C-alpha positions in Angstrom: 46.8 25.5 161.1 47.6 21.8 160.7 44.4 21.1 158.8 44.8 24.2 156.6 48.4 23.2 155.8 47.2 19.7 154.8 44.7 21.2 152.4 47.4 23.3 150.8 49.6 20.2 150.5 46.7 18.3 148.8 46.2 21.1 146.3 49.9 21.2 145.5 50.2 17.4 145.1 47.2 17.3 142.9 48.6 19.9 140.5 52.1 18.4 140.4 50.9 14.8 140.0 48.4 15.5 137.2 51.0 17.5 135.3 53.7 14.8 135.8 51.7 12.0 134.2 50.4 14.2 131.4 53.9 15.3 130.5 55.2 11.7 130.5 52.4 10.7 128.1 53.0 13.7 125.8 56.8 13.6 125.9 57.5 9.9 125.6 56.6 7.8 122.5 53.7 5.4 122.9 55.9 2.3 122.5 57.9 3.4 125.6 55.0 4.8 127.6 54.7 1.8 129.9 58.4 1.8 130.7 58.3 5.5 131.5 55.2 5.2 133.7 56.8 2.2 135.4 59.9 4.3 136.3 57.6 7.0 137.7 55.7 4.4 139.8 59.0 2.9 140.9 60.1 6.3 142.1 57.0 6.6 144.1 57.6 3.3 145.8 61.3 4.0 146.3 60.3 7.1 148.2 57.8 5.1 150.1 60.4 2.5 151.0 62.8 5.1 152.4 60.0 7.0 154.2 59.1 4.4 157.0 62.8 4.0 158.0 63.6 7.7 158.0 60.2 8.6 159.7 60.5 5.9 162.2 63.9 7.1 163.3 62.8 10.7 163.4 59.6 10.0 165.4 61.4 7.9 167.9 64.3 10.3 168.5 63.0 13.8 167.6 59.2 13.6 167.7 56.6 13.7 164.9 57.0 17.3 164.0 60.5 16.6 162.7 58.9 14.8 159.8 58.1 18.1 158.1 61.8 19.2 158.1 62.7 16.2 155.9 59.7 16.8 153.7 60.7 20.4 153.1 64.2 19.2 152.2 63.2 16.7 149.6 60.5 18.9 148.1 63.1 21.6 147.6 65.4 19.2 145.8 62.5 18.2 143.5 61.7 21.9 142.8 65.3 22.7 141.9 65.5 19.7 139.6 62.3 20.7 137.8 63.4 24.2 137.3 67.0 23.4 136.2 66.6 20.1 134.3 63.2 20.1 132.6 63.7 22.4 129.7 60.7 21.7 127.5 57.0 22.6 127.9 53.9 20.6 127.0 50.6 22.3 126.7 47.1 21.0 125.8 43.8 23.0 125.8 45.9 26.1 126.4 43.0 28.5 125.8 40.5 26.8 128.1 39.2 28.8 131.0 39.1 27.3 134.5 35.8 25.8 135.4 35.6 27.2 138.9 32.0 26.3 139.5 32.6 22.7 138.5 35.6 22.6 140.8 33.5 23.9 143.7 30.7 21.4 143.1 33.1 18.5 143.0 35.1 19.5 146.1 32.0 20.0 148.3 30.3 16.8 146.9 33.3 14.5 147.4 34.1 16.1 150.8 30.5 15.4 152.1 30.5 11.9 150.6 33.8 10.8 152.0 33.3 12.4 155.4 29.8 10.9 155.7 31.2 7.4 155.1 33.8 8.0 157.8 31.2 8.7 160.4 28.5 6.3 159.1 28.1 4.9 162.6 26.2 8.1 163.3 22.7 7.9 161.9 22.8 11.5 160.7 25.8 10.8 158.5 23.6 9.2 155.8 22.3 12.7 155.1 25.9 13.8 154.3 26.5 10.8 152.1 23.3 11.3 150.1 23.8 15.1 149.8 27.4 14.4 148.6 26.1 11.9 146.0 23.5 14.4 144.8 26.1 17.1 144.4 28.4 14.7 142.5 25.6 13.6 140.2 24.7 17.3 139.6 28.4 18.0 139.0 28.4 15.3 136.3 25.4 16.8 134.4 26.9 20.3 134.8 30.2 19.2 133.3 28.5 17.6 130.3 27.4 21.1 129.2 30.8 22.8 129.7 33.1 23.5 126.8 36.1 23.4 129.1 35.1 21.1 132.0 37.1 20.7 135.2 36.5 17.0 134.9 35.9 15.7 131.3 32.9 13.5 132.0 32.5 12.8 128.3 35.7 10.6 128.3 33.7 8.1 130.3 31.6 7.3 127.3 34.6 5.2 126.4 33.6 2.1 128.3 37.1 0.6 128.5 38.4 3.9 129.9 35.6 3.9 132.5 36.2 0.3 133.6 40.0 0.7 133.8 39.5 3.7 136.0 37.1 1.8 138.2 39.6 -1.0 138.4 42.1 1.5 139.6 39.7 2.9 142.2 39.1 -0.7 143.5 42.8 -1.6 143.5 43.9 1.5 145.5 40.9 1.1 147.8 42.1 -2.5 148.5 45.7 -1.7 149.4 45.7 1.7 151.1 44.3 0.6 154.4 46.7 -2.4 154.6 49.7 -0.1 155.4 47.8 1.2 158.5 46.7 -2.3 159.4 50.4 -3.4 159.4 51.3 -0.4 161.6 48.6 -1.3 164.1 49.6 -5.0 164.1 53.3 -4.4 164.6 53.2 -1.5 167.0 50.0 -2.2 169.0 49.3 -5.9 168.8 53.0 -7.0 168.9 54.3 -3.9 170.8 57.2 -3.1 168.5 58.6 0.4 168.3 58.2 2.7 165.2 61.8 2.1 164.1 61.5 -1.7 164.0 58.1 -1.4 162.4 59.5 0.9 159.7 62.3 -1.5 158.9 59.8 -4.4 158.4 57.5 -2.3 156.3 60.4 -1.6 154.0 59.7 -5.0 152.4 56.6 -4.0 150.4 57.8 -0.8 148.8 61.2 -2.3 147.9 59.5 -5.2 146.2 57.2 -2.7 144.4 60.2 -0.6 143.4 61.7 -3.6 141.7 58.5 -4.9 140.1 57.0 -1.7 138.8 59.6 -0.8 136.0 59.5 -4.4 134.7 55.7 -4.3 134.8 55.8 -1.1 132.8 58.1 -2.7 130.2 55.8 -5.7 129.9 52.8 -3.3 129.4 54.6 -2.0 126.3 54.8 -5.5 124.9 51.5 -7.0 126.1 48.1 -5.5 126.8 48.6 -3.4 130.0 45.3 -4.2 131.6 46.0 -8.0 131.3 49.1 -7.5 133.4 47.2 -5.3 135.8 44.6 -8.1 136.2 47.3 -10.7 137.0 48.6 -8.3 139.6 45.2 -8.0 141.3 44.8 -11.7 141.3 48.1 -12.1 143.2 46.9 -9.4 145.6 43.8 -11.4 146.3 46.0 -14.3 147.5 47.9 -11.9 149.8 44.7 -10.8 151.4 43.5 -14.4 151.7 46.6 -15.0 153.9 46.1 -11.8 155.9 42.5 -12.7 156.8 43.9 -15.0 159.4 46.6 -12.6 160.8 46.5 -12.4 164.6 49.0 -12.1 167.4 50.2 -15.7 167.0 50.8 -15.6 163.3 54.4 -16.3 162.5 56.2 -13.3 161.1 57.4 -15.1 158.0 53.8 -15.7 157.0 53.0 -12.0 157.2 56.2 -11.3 155.2 55.1 -13.7 152.5 51.7 -11.9 152.3 53.5 -8.5 152.2 55.7 -9.7 149.3 52.7 -11.1 147.4 50.8 -7.9 147.9 53.8 -5.8 146.8 54.3 -7.9 143.6 50.6 -7.7 142.9 50.5 -3.9 143.2 53.7 -3.6 141.3 52.2 -5.5 138.4 48.9 -3.5 138.7 49.9 0.2 139.2 51.8 1.2 136.1 50.0 -1.1 133.6 46.6 0.1 134.8 47.9 3.7 134.4 49.2 2.8 130.9 45.9 1.2 130.0 43.9 4.3 131.1 46.2 6.7 129.3 46.3 4.6 126.1 42.6 4.2 125.8 42.0 7.8 124.8 43.6 10.3 122.4 46.8 12.1 123.5 45.0 15.5 123.3 43.0 14.4 126.4 46.2 13.4 128.3 45.8 16.0 131.0 42.1 15.0 131.5 42.9 11.3 131.6 45.8 11.9 134.0 43.5 13.9 136.3 40.9 11.1 136.0 43.2 8.2 137.0 44.8 10.3 139.8 41.3 11.2 141.1 40.3 7.5 141.1 43.5 6.7 143.0 42.9 9.5 145.6 39.2 8.5 146.0 40.1 4.8 146.3 42.8 5.6 148.9 40.5 7.9 150.9 37.6 5.5 150.8 40.0 2.8 152.0 41.0 4.7 155.1 37.4 5.9 155.6 36.0 2.3 155.5 38.8 1.2 157.8 38.0 4.0 160.3 34.3 3.0 160.1 35.1 -0.7 160.7 37.3 0.0 163.7 34.7 2.4 165.1 31.8 -0.1 164.7 33.8 -3.0 166.4 35.8 -1.0 169.0 33.4 1.8 169.7 35.2 4.5 171.8 37.9 2.1 173.1 41.5 3.2 172.6 43.9 1.6 170.2 46.1 0.0 172.9 47.6 -3.4 173.5 44.9 -4.1 176.1 42.3 -4.1 173.2 44.5 -6.1 170.8 41.8 -8.8 170.2 39.3 -6.2 168.9 42.1 -4.6 166.8 42.8 -8.1 165.2 39.0 -8.6 164.6 38.7 -5.2 163.0 41.8 -5.8 160.9 40.5 -9.1 159.6 37.2 -7.5 158.5 39.1 -4.7 156.7 41.1 -7.4 154.9 37.9 -9.1 153.7 36.6 -5.7 152.3 40.0 -5.2 150.6 39.9 -8.7 149.1 36.4 -8.0 147.7 37.7 -4.8 146.2 40.5 -6.7 144.5 37.9 -9.2 143.0 35.8 -6.3 141.7 39.0 -4.8 140.1 39.6 -8.1 138.3 36.0 -8.4 137.1 35.8 -4.9 135.7 39.2 -5.3 134.1 38.1 -8.5 132.3 34.9 -6.8 131.1 36.9 -3.8 129.9 39.2 -6.0 127.9 36.3 -7.7 126.2 34.8 -4.4 125.2 37.9 -3.3 123.4 37.8 -3.8 119.6 41.5 -4.5 119.3 43.5 -6.4 121.9 47.0 -7.5 121.3 48.8 -10.0 123.5 
């Protein structure tokens, strides 16, 4: 039941998030697009900043199942606001039919690929990874022949669009795992309770909440991917600090790294989104929105999958307890190296994408 409910949750979030970004792009003038996207991203981080404190309190005092009650409450508020306050409607490709075959190919392919990476320590998992890749390649060729594709592969003929999406994938791959790493470090390595951990982890999303709207405004004035590249560079410095994080690392050093990572991602998220959405015609807004959200989801999922793989390879079947903190630290450091490499890749493809653009204003 839990697994089925998570699938339904994923479907709902995918539909809502794709529509949200597409509506922003279509409803807001291009000169204010970055500012609008910055506000959206800021809202995401604001919710993220409240979540650890609320969830830490609920888990500690009422158990983990209580989390779903607060989720239902906030989702209901969001639904009411959409129904009452959002009066307009924005439609693109209204007469297109749903590409159900394409959807099925993609879903099975990405599921096999991601799951295979998660259990790559098992020799048989390589079969799942290869099968998933084959299905995804087949999906790409299939979509090229469709008049109304589920995933508009033709947009990737725009090299800047492709590279900015790949930069987004690398960026989210880099930062998603770090939240779990911090949780492990504070709760297992240091032995702090969920509520204290939640309070400390407020730092990053609060900084992102402040940074993102300003980054969005800057991306209306300067080339958005240049700002995103600067953000990734700052994030690399954060991971360079975290490479040495262990039980004896002073808390203020970790906080500095958290702040740098938050500033970096605040500068990266909305400008990268703006760069992706601005690199194609508005009539493809829904497709571009789906593309950048897909890259974000794949990046985040790959991040957690690789983290799971690293911990499995180093710790084997040992439990995540304070008795094994040395192995947890070693695993965390290796994950930070992988994340730093992903940030560097994001910087490289961003620079290449900028050079491929015919017109760049700064």
